[in-house]
C-alpha angles and dihedrals in degrees: 000000000000119000125245116259122236088256091051091053090046091053091051092045092050091049091051093058123094120243121212103182135042112262095017093109094049090049091050090049091055096042101040102032101024094225137108122265089246092056090045092056091047090053093045093050091051091048091056089065095053124096089213091062091048091052091047097052113000097174094053095042094047091048092050092046090054091050092048092049093048091052091049091051091048090056094053 
C-alpha cells in the first residue's frame, strides 16, 4: 500500500475543517494548496477511493463516501 503524499494529507485536512463563510474554503484551497477548486475536488474524489486515505482518516473518508454516494443516487 502506497503512502499518502504531503499534498494528499493537506487535502484531507482542509476538507475536515469547518467553513463559516461562503468562499472561505475556495480561498483556502488557492492560498494553502496553490490549486484551483476544480482540481482540489478532483484530487479529493480520487483520494476517497484509496485505502491509504481511509486508513489515515476513516471517519472523514467514510462520511465523504456516503455523501458522494447519496449525490450519485439523487442524480439517477
